[in-house]
LUMKOL-834201 format. One record per residue (C-alpha): residue number from 0; x, y, z. Coordinates in steps of 0.2 Angstrom, whole numbers. Each point is the difference from the previous one (the first is absolute). Layout:
residues N
+-----+-------+-------+-------+
:   k :     x :     y :     z :
+-----+-------+-------+-------+
: NUM :     X :     Y :     Z :
...
+-----+-------+-------+-------+
end
This chain:
residues 451
+-----+-------+-------+-------+
:   k :     x :     y :     z :
+-----+-------+-------+-------+
:   0 :     0 :     0 :     0 :
:   1 :     7 :    17 :    -5 :
:   2 :     3 :    13 :    14 :
:   3 :     2 :    15 :   -11 :
:   4 :    -9 :    10 :   -14 :
:   5 :     7 :     9 :   -14 :
:   6 :     2 :    19 :    -1 :
:   7 :   -14 :     2 :   -13 :
:   8 :   -12 :   -11 :    11 :
:   9 :     4 :    12 :    15 :
:  10 :    -3 :    16 :   -11 :
:  11 :   -16 :    -7 :    -6 :
:  12 :    -7 :    -4 :    17 :
:  13 :     6 :    18 :     6 :
:  14 :    -9 :     7 :   -15 :
:  15 :   -15 :   -10 :     4 :
:  16 :     0 :     5 :    18 :
:  17 :     1 :    19 :    -4 :
:  18 :   -14 :    -1 :   -14 :
:  19 :   -11 :    -9 :    12 :
:  20 :     4 :    12 :    15 :
:  21 :     3 :    17 :   -10 :
:  22 :   -14 :    -2 :   -14 :
:  23 :    -6 :    18 :     3 :
:  24 :     9 :    16 :    -3 :
:  25 :     9 :     8 :    14 :
:  26 :     3 :    19 :     5 :
:  27 :    18 :     4 :     6 :
:  28 :    10 :    15 :     4 :
:  29 :    19 :     0 :    -6 :
:  30 :    13 :    11 :    -7 :
:  31 :     6 :    -1 :   -17 :
:  32 :    19 :    -3 :     1 :
:  33 :     3 :    -3 :   -19 :
:  34 :   -11 :     2 :   -16 :
:  35 :     5 :    -6 :   -17 :
:  36 :   -10 :     2 :   -16 :
:  37 :     2 :   -12 :   -14 :
:  38 :   -12 :    -4 :   -15 :
:  39 :   -14 :     9 :     8 :
:  40 :     2 :   -10 :    17 :
:  41 :     5 :     6 :    16 :
:  42 :    12 :   -10 :    11 :
:  43 :     1 :     6 :    18 :
:  44 :     8 :    -4 :    16 :
:  45 :   -11 :     3 :    15 :
:  46 :     7 :     3 :    18 :
:  47 :    -5 :     3 :    17 :
:  48 :    13 :    10 :    12 :
:  49 :     0 :     3 :    19 :
:  50 :     1 :    17 :     7 :
:  51 :    20 :     0 :     0 :
:  52 :    -2 :    -5 :   -19 :
:  53 :     5 :   -18 :     2 :
:  54 :    -8 :   -12 :   -12 :
:  55 :   -14 :   -11 :     8 :
:  56 :    -6 :    -9 :   -16 :
:  57 :     2 :     0 :   -19 :
:  58 :    -9 :    -7 :   -14 :
:  59 :    -1 :     1 :   -20 :
:  60 :   -15 :     7 :    -8 :
:  61 :    -6 :     2 :   -18 :
:  62 :   -13 :    11 :    -9 :
:  63 :    -4 :    -7 :   -17 :
:  64 :    -1 :    11 :   -14 :
:  65 :   -19 :    -2 :    -2 :
:  66 :    -2 :     8 :    18 :
:  67 :    16 :    10 :     1 :
:  68 :    -5 :    13 :   -13 :
:  69 :   -17 :     4 :     8 :
:  70 :     7 :     0 :    18 :
:  71 :    15 :    11 :    -4 :
:  72 :   -11 :    13 :    -8 :
:  73 :   -13 :     0 :    14 :
:  74 :    13 :     1 :    14 :
:  75 :    10 :    14 :    -7 :
:  76 :   -15 :    10 :    -4 :
:  77 :    -8 :    -2 :    16 :
:  78 :    16 :     3 :    11 :
:  79 :    10 :    12 :   -11 :
:  80 :    15 :   -13 :     3 :
:  81 :     8 :   -12 :   -11 :
:  82 :    -1 :   -18 :     4 :
:  83 :    18 :    -2 :     5 :
:  84 :    12 :    -8 :    13 :
:  85 :    -2 :     8 :    17 :
:  86 :   -19 :     2 :     1 :
:  87 :    -9 :    -9 :    13 :
:  88 :   -16 :    -8 :    -8 :
:  89 :   -16 :   -10 :     4 :
:  90 :    -3 :   -12 :   -12 :
:  91 :   -12 :   -15 :    -5 :
:  92 :    11 :   -16 :    -4 :
:  93 :    -2 :   -18 :    -5 :
:  94 :    12 :   -12 :     8 :
:  95 :     8 :   -11 :   -13 :
:  96 :    12 :   -15 :     3 :
:  97 :     8 :    -7 :   -16 :
:  98 :     9 :   -17 :     2 :
:  99 :    14 :     8 :   -10 :
: 100 :     1 :    18 :     3 :
: 101 :    -6 :    -1 :    18 :
: 102 :   -10 :    12 :    10 :
: 103 :    -6 :    17 :    -6 :
: 104 :   -15 :    13 :     0 :
: 105 :   -10 :     5 :   -14 :
: 106 :    -7 :    18 :     2 :
: 107 :   -17 :     2 :    -6 :
: 108 :    -4 :    17 :     7 :
: 109 :     7 :    15 :    11 :
: 110 :    -8 :    13 :    11 :
: 111 :     7 :    17 :    -4 :
: 112 :    -8 :     8 :    15 :
: 113 :    10 :   -10 :    12 :
: 114 :    17 :     6 :    -8 :
: 115 :    -6 :    18 :     0 :
: 116 :    -4 :    -2 :    18 :
: 117 :    16 :    -9 :     4 :
: 118 :    10 :    14 :    -9 :
: 119 :    -8 :    13 :     9 :
: 120 :     3 :    -9 :    17 :
: 121 :    18 :    -2 :    -3 :
: 122 :     1 :    19 :    -6 :
: 123 :    -8 :     5 :    16 :
: 124 :    11 :   -11 :    10 :
: 125 :    15 :     9 :    -7 :
: 126 :    -6 :    17 :     2 :
: 127 :    -5 :    -4 :    19 :
: 128 :    18 :    -7 :     3 :
: 129 :     7 :    17 :    -7 :
: 130 :   -11 :    10 :    11 :
: 131 :     5 :   -11 :    15 :
: 132 :    18 :     3 :    -4 :
: 133 :    -2 :    19 :    -1 :
: 134 :     8 :     2 :   -17 :
: 135 :   -16 :     4 :   -11 :
: 136 :     3 :    19 :     0 :
: 137 :    20 :     1 :     2 :
: 138 :     4 :     3 :   -18 :
: 139 :   -15 :    12 :    -1 :
: 140 :     8 :    11 :    14 :
: 141 :    16 :     3 :    -9 :
: 142 :     2 :    18 :    -6 :
: 143 :    -3 :     1 :   -19 :
: 144 :    16 :     8 :    -9 :
: 145 :    -3 :    18 :    -6 :
: 146 :     7 :    -3 :   -17 :
: 147 :    -1 :   -19 :    -4 :
: 148 :    12 :    -3 :   -15 :
: 149 :    10 :   -16 :     4 :
: 150 :   -11 :   -14 :    -2 :
: 151 :     3 :   -19 :     3 :
: 152 :   -13 :    -9 :   -10 :
: 153 :    -5 :   -19 :     3 :
: 154 :    -8 :    -7 :   -15 :
: 155 :     2 :   -12 :   -15 :
: 156 :    11 :     8 :   -13 :
: 157 :   -13 :    -5 :   -14 :
: 158 :   -15 :     5 :     9 :
: 159 :   -11 :    13 :    -9 :
: 160 :    -3 :     8 :    16 :
: 161 :    19 :     4 :     2 :
: 162 :     0 :     7 :   -18 :
: 163 :   -15 :    11 :     4 :
: 164 :     9 :     7 :    16 :
: 165 :    16 :     4 :    -9 :
: 166 :    -9 :     9 :   -14 :
: 167 :   -10 :    10 :    11 :
: 168 :    15 :     6 :     9 :
: 169 :    10 :     3 :   -15 :
: 170 :   -12 :    11 :    -7 :
: 171 :    -3 :    12 :    15 :
: 172 :    11 :    15 :     3 :
: 173 :     9 :    -7 :    14 :
: 174 :    15 :   -12 :     0 :
: 175 :     0 :   -17 :     9 :
: 176 :    14 :   -12 :     4 :
: 177 :    -8 :   -18 :    -2 :
: 178 :     8 :   -16 :     5 :
: 179 :   -10 :   -16 :    -4 :
: 180 :     2 :   -15 :    12 :
: 181 :    -7 :   -14 :   -12 :
: 182 :   -13 :   -11 :     9 :
: 183 :   -13 :   -14 :    -3 :
: 184 :   -16 :     9 :     2 :
: 185 :   -12 :   -15 :    -1 :
: 186 :     2 :   -19 :     3 :
: 187 :     7 :    -9 :    15 :
: 188 :    17 :     9 :    -2 :
: 189 :    -8 :    17 :     4 :
: 190 :     1 :     0 :    19 :
: 191 :    19 :    -5 :     1 :
: 192 :     3 :    11 :   -15 :
: 193 :    -7 :    16 :     7 :
: 194 :     8 :    -2 :    17 :
: 195 :    17 :    -3 :    -8 :
: 196 :    -2 :    16 :   -10 :
: 197 :    -4 :    10 :    16 :
: 198 :    15 :    -8 :     9 :
: 199 :    11 :     6 :   -15 :
: 200 :    -7 :    17 :     1 :
: 201 :     3 :     1 :    18 :
: 202 :    18 :    -3 :    -2 :
: 203 :     1 :    16 :   -10 :
: 204 :   -14 :    10 :     8 :
: 205 :    10 :    16 :     1 :
: 206 :    -1 :     1 :   -19 :
: 207 :   -18 :     1 :    -1 :
: 208 :   -15 :    11 :     5 :
: 209 :   -14 :   -13 :     0 :
: 210 :    -5 :   -17 :    -7 :
: 211 :   -13 :    -4 :   -13 :
: 212 :    -8 :   -16 :    -2 :
: 213 :    -9 :    -1 :   -17 :
: 214 :    -8 :   -13 :   -12 :
: 215 :   -13 :     0 :   -14 :
: 216 :   -18 :    -4 :     2 :
: 217 :    -6 :   -18 :     3 :
: 218 :   -12 :   -11 :     8 :
: 219 :    -4 :    -2 :    18 :
: 220 :    11 :   -16 :    -1 :
: 221 :    15 :    10 :    -6 :
: 222 :    -2 :    14 :    13 :
: 223 :    -2 :   -14 :    14 :
: 224 :    18 :    -3 :     1 :
: 225 :     2 :    17 :     8 :
: 226 :   -12 :    -6 :    14 :
: 227 :    16 :    -6 :     8 :
: 228 :     5 :     1 :    19 :
: 229 :    18 :     0 :    -5 :
: 230 :    -1 :    13 :   -14 :
: 231 :   -12 :    12 :    11 :
: 232 :    12 :    -1 :    16 :
: 233 :    15 :     4 :   -10 :
: 234 :    -9 :    15 :    -8 :
: 235 :    -7 :     6 :    16 :
: 236 :    17 :     0 :     9 :
: 237 :    10 :     7 :   -15 :
: 238 :    10 :    15 :     5 :
: 239 :    -5 :    11 :   -15 :
: 240 :   -18 :     3 :    -6 :
: 241 :    -7 :   -14 :   -12 :
: 242 :   -12 :     4 :   -13 :
: 243 :   -11 :   -13 :    -9 :
: 244 :    -9 :     0 :   -17 :
: 245 :    -4 :   -19 :    -1 :
: 246 :   -19 :    -1 :    -3 :
: 247 :   -15 :     9 :    -6 :
: 248 :   -12 :    12 :     9 :
: 249 :   -12 :   -14 :     6 :
: 250 :    15 :   -11 :     6 :
: 251 :    11 :     3 :    16 :
: 252 :    13 :   -13 :     5 :
: 253 :     8 :    -1 :    18 :
: 254 :    15 :     8 :    -7 :
: 255 :   -10 :    15 :    -5 :
: 256 :    -6 :     1 :    18 :
: 257 :    16 :     1 :     8 :
: 258 :     9 :    11 :   -13 :
: 259 :     3 :    18 :     3 :
: 260 :   -11 :     5 :   -15 :
: 261 :   -10 :   -12 :   -10 :
: 262 :    -5 :     5 :   -19 :
: 263 :   -11 :    -9 :   -13 :
: 264 :    12 :    -2 :   -13 :
: 265 :    18 :     3 :    -5 :
: 266 :    -5 :    15 :   -10 :
: 267 :    -9 :     7 :    15 :
: 268 :    17 :    -3 :    10 :
: 269 :     9 :    10 :   -13 :
: 270 :   -13 :    14 :     0 :
: 271 :     1 :     1 :    19 :
: 272 :    19 :     2 :    -1 :
: 273 :    -1 :    13 :   -12 :
: 274 :   -14 :     9 :     9 :
: 275 :    12 :     0 :    16 :
: 276 :    13 :     8 :   -10 :
: 277 :   -12 :    13 :    -7 :
: 278 :    -6 :     4 :    17 :
: 279 :    18 :     3 :     6 :
: 280 :     4 :    10 :   -16 :
: 281 :   -16 :    11 :     3 :
: 282 :     5 :     2 :    18 :
: 283 :    17 :     7 :    -5 :
: 284 :    -8 :    11 :   -13 :
: 285 :   -12 :     7 :    14 :
: 286 :    14 :     2 :    12 :
: 287 :    11 :     9 :   -14 :
: 288 :   -14 :    12 :    -4 :
: 289 :    -4 :     4 :    19 :
: 290 :    19 :     3 :     3 :
: 291 :     0 :    12 :   -16 :
: 292 :   -15 :     9 :     6 :
: 293 :     7 :     2 :    18 :
: 294 :    16 :     7 :    -6 :
: 295 :    -9 :    12 :   -11 :
: 296 :   -10 :     5 :    15 :
: 297 :    15 :     2 :    11 :
: 298 :    10 :    10 :   -14 :
: 299 :   -16 :    12 :    -2 :
: 300 :    -2 :     2 :    19 :
: 301 :    18 :     5 :     2 :
: 302 :     3 :    11 :   -15 :
: 303 :    -6 :    15 :     9 :
: 304 :    11 :    -4 :    16 :
: 305 :    15 :    -2 :   -13 :
: 306 :    -4 :    16 :    -8 :
: 307 :    -1 :     9 :    18 :
: 308 :    16 :    -8 :     6 :
: 309 :     9 :     4 :   -16 :
: 310 :    -5 :    19 :     2 :
: 311 :     7 :    -1 :    18 :
: 312 :    15 :    -8 :    -5 :
: 313 :     4 :    13 :   -14 :
: 314 :    -2 :    15 :    12 :
: 315 :    11 :    -9 :    13 :
: 316 :    13 :    -4 :   -14 :
: 317 :     0 :    18 :    -7 :
: 318 :     4 :     6 :    18 :
: 319 :    14 :   -12 :     3 :
: 320 :     7 :     5 :   -18 :
: 321 :     0 :    18 :     4 :
: 322 :     8 :    -2 :    18 :
: 323 :    14 :   -11 :    -8 :
: 324 :     4 :    13 :   -14 :
: 325 :     3 :    13 :    13 :
: 326 :    11 :   -11 :    10 :
: 327 :    10 :    -5 :   -15 :
: 328 :     2 :    18 :    -5 :
: 329 :     7 :     4 :    18 :
: 330 :    12 :   -15 :    -2 :
: 331 :     5 :     5 :   -17 :
: 332 :     5 :    17 :     7 :
: 333 :     9 :    -7 :    14 :
: 334 :     9 :   -13 :    -9 :
: 335 :     5 :    12 :   -14 :
: 336 :     9 :    11 :    12 :
: 337 :     9 :   -15 :     8 :
: 338 :     5 :    -7 :   -17 :
: 339 :     8 :    18 :    -5 :
: 340 :    10 :     0 :    17 :
: 341 :     7 :   -18 :    -3 :
: 342 :     5 :     4 :   -18 :
: 343 :    10 :    15 :     6 :
: 344 :     9 :   -10 :    13 :
: 345 :     4 :   -13 :   -13 :
: 346 :     5 :    12 :   -14 :
: 347 :    14 :     7 :    11 :
: 348 :     6 :   -19 :     4 :
: 349 :    -1 :    -3 :   -18 :
: 350 :    12 :    14 :    -4 :
: 351 :    13 :    -4 :    12 :
: 352 :    -1 :   -19 :    -3 :
: 353 :    10 :    -2 :   -17 :
: 354 :    16 :     8 :     7 :
: 355 :    -1 :   -10 :    16 :
: 356 :    -3 :   -16 :   -10 :
: 357 :    15 :     4 :   -12 :
: 358 :    12 :     2 :    15 :
: 359 :    -6 :   -16 :     7 :
: 360 :     2 :   -10 :   -16 :
: 361 :    18 :     8 :    -2 :
: 362 :     5 :    -6 :    18 :
: 363 :    -7 :   -17 :    -2 :
: 364 :     8 :    -3 :   -17 :
: 365 :    17 :     6 :     7 :
: 366 :    -2 :   -13 :    15 :
: 367 :    -4 :   -13 :   -12 :
: 368 :    15 :     3 :   -12 :
: 369 :    12 :    -2 :    15 :
: 370 :    -8 :   -15 :     6 :
: 371 :     1 :    -7 :   -18 :
: 372 :    19 :     4 :    -2 :
: 373 :     3 :    -9 :    17 :
: 374 :    -9 :   -16 :    -6 :
: 375 :     9 :     1 :   -16 :
: 376 :    17 :    -1 :     9 :
: 377 :    -5 :   -14 :    10 :
: 378 :    -6 :   -10 :   -15 :
: 379 :    16 :     3 :   -10 :
: 380 :    11 :    -7 :    16 :
: 381 :   -12 :   -15 :     2 :
: 382 :     2 :    -5 :   -19 :
: 383 :    19 :     2 :     0 :
: 384 :     1 :   -11 :    15 :
: 385 :   -12 :   -13 :    -7 :
: 386 :    10 :    -1 :   -17 :
: 387 :    17 :    -1 :     9 :
: 388 :    -7 :   -14 :    11 :
: 389 :    -7 :   -11 :   -14 :
: 390 :    14 :     3 :   -13 :
: 391 :    11 :   -13 :     8 :
: 392 :   -14 :   -12 :     1 :
: 393 :    -4 :     1 :   -18 :
: 394 :    19 :    -4 :    -4 :
: 395 :    -1 :   -15 :    11 :
: 396 :   -16 :    -6 :    -9 :
: 397 :     8 :     3 :   -17 :
: 398 :    15 :   -11 :     4 :
: 399 :   -11 :   -14 :     8 :
: 400 :   -11 :     0 :   -16 :
: 401 :    15 :    -2 :   -11 :
: 402 :     6 :   -15 :     9 :
: 403 :   -17 :    -8 :    -1 :
: 404 :     0 :     2 :   -20 :
: 405 :    -2 :   -17 :    -8 :
: 406 :    14 :     5 :   -12 :
: 407 :    12 :    -1 :    15 :
: 408 :    -7 :   -17 :     6 :
: 409 :     2 :    -7 :   -18 :
: 410 :    17 :     6 :    -2 :
: 411 :     4 :   -10 :    16 :
: 412 :    -3 :   -16 :   -10 :
: 413 :   -18 :    -2 :     4 :
: 414 :   -14 :    -2 :   -13 :
: 415 :   -19 :    -3 :     0 :
: 416 :   -11 :   -11 :   -12 :
: 417 :   -17 :     5 :    -9 :
: 418 :   -13 :   -10 :    -7 :
: 419 :   -13 :     8 :   -11 :
: 420 :     6 :    17 :     6 :
: 421 :    -3 :    -5 :    18 :
: 422 :    14 :    -4 :    14 :
: 423 :     2 :   -19 :     1 :
: 424 :     2 :    -5 :    18 :
: 425 :     0 :   -19 :     0 :
: 426 :     4 :   -14 :   -11 :
: 427 :   -17 :    -8 :     3 :
: 428 :    -7 :    15 :   -11 :
: 429 :     8 :    -7 :   -16 :
: 430 :    -2 :   -15 :   -11 :
: 431 :     9 :    -7 :   -14 :
: 432 :    -1 :    11 :   -16 :
: 433 :    -3 :    17 :     9 :
: 434 :    10 :    14 :    -5 :
: 435 :     9 :    11 :    14 :
: 436 :    11 :    15 :     0 :
: 437 :    15 :     3 :    12 :
: 438 :     5 :    18 :     3 :
: 439 :    19 :     4 :     4 :
: 440 :     7 :    18 :     3 :
: 441 :     5 :     2 :   -18 :
: 442 :   -13 :    -9 :   -10 :
: 443 :   -13 :   -14 :    -1 :
: 444 :     1 :   -19 :    -5 :
: 445 :   -16 :    -9 :    -6 :
: 446 :    -1 :   -20 :     2 :
: 447 :   -12 :   -14 :    -2 :
: 448 :    -3 :   -12 :    14 :
: 449 :     5 :   -18 :    -4 :
: 450 :    -1 :    -8 :    16 :
+-----+-------+-------+-------+
end
């Protein structure tokens, strides 16, 4: 007797049990963790998570093409959200067990009202958490710059909204410095991408006046990515003002709620910045005109005072000039007399000075001549003594020099030998075949070295 069964038999028994016990449709709640479309069918992975996001259960599910087109259209028109991963849904399923493909669920209906309520519930929970943490109004309380011109933009490079934003600023009379921080603005990457962009801006915040987060229009599903606690808490606590333009007038995300200023569209954000600069320009124009008017008033008020002071000043100056003229005339008379007295005195001195000077020169010249004659005699005696003393020494040097003459040495029987015109000092400096020259006192002998 066999004590086992085949796998196919086991699977058939499981299939039979499931069909007998789960013959009716079942309503379940699950989160779509994956959704893939192929040939009109939708293949999903459903999951259930705990409060700390750990997975409690998973199951494969299918929406066949004959149902999927209708359900998708109904769901999206009712909720304003695409049927996609990340949504929590209430669905009607048939339990299916296939002996080859295993356990799966066939989705035959979906309740859009549950998903709308779940999305709103999650949204309200996030808002409540932000309020409890006390960060909801932190960014709103920052002072808005008087002249916002250095703008950090978080957007997709290819987004139509970013193009509209740039064009609006380019065509205005003011100049803005824009730096784009490229970011995914929809899909599962949105949250981390936006937060990373904010962190990069924070690293160079001193170069920016404010941050702008913009994207083009889209469905509620696209905008729902900005109902993120992680994005919202980073915006709320950012150290410079954050402006948003990520939706339409009827839509407001949590990111809009915590931003310093939330506007409907990227174009509206650009118009707001232009308006702020225009307000400051108008303020400067008003201040300038007020200053001009005030200066005009001050000048007008003080013209009379200046004229009065000028007249008084002119009278005082006239009196001072008259007084000084009299003083100058008196000084002129006094000094004229003194100068004449001095000139008379110096005239007498000048008349006697040439004769005194001539006598002084003659006396000095005579003394100098006597001194010169004395120096001449002393020099003559010194030179005679020097020449006598050195005459004998010169004779001795001449005799010694004559004795050192090579001719005297050669006459004594000595000779010297040259090689190539240079003095030959050693036999080692010659070799067989060399020509040498021997110098005697009465001539030279040329020889060839044989050995």
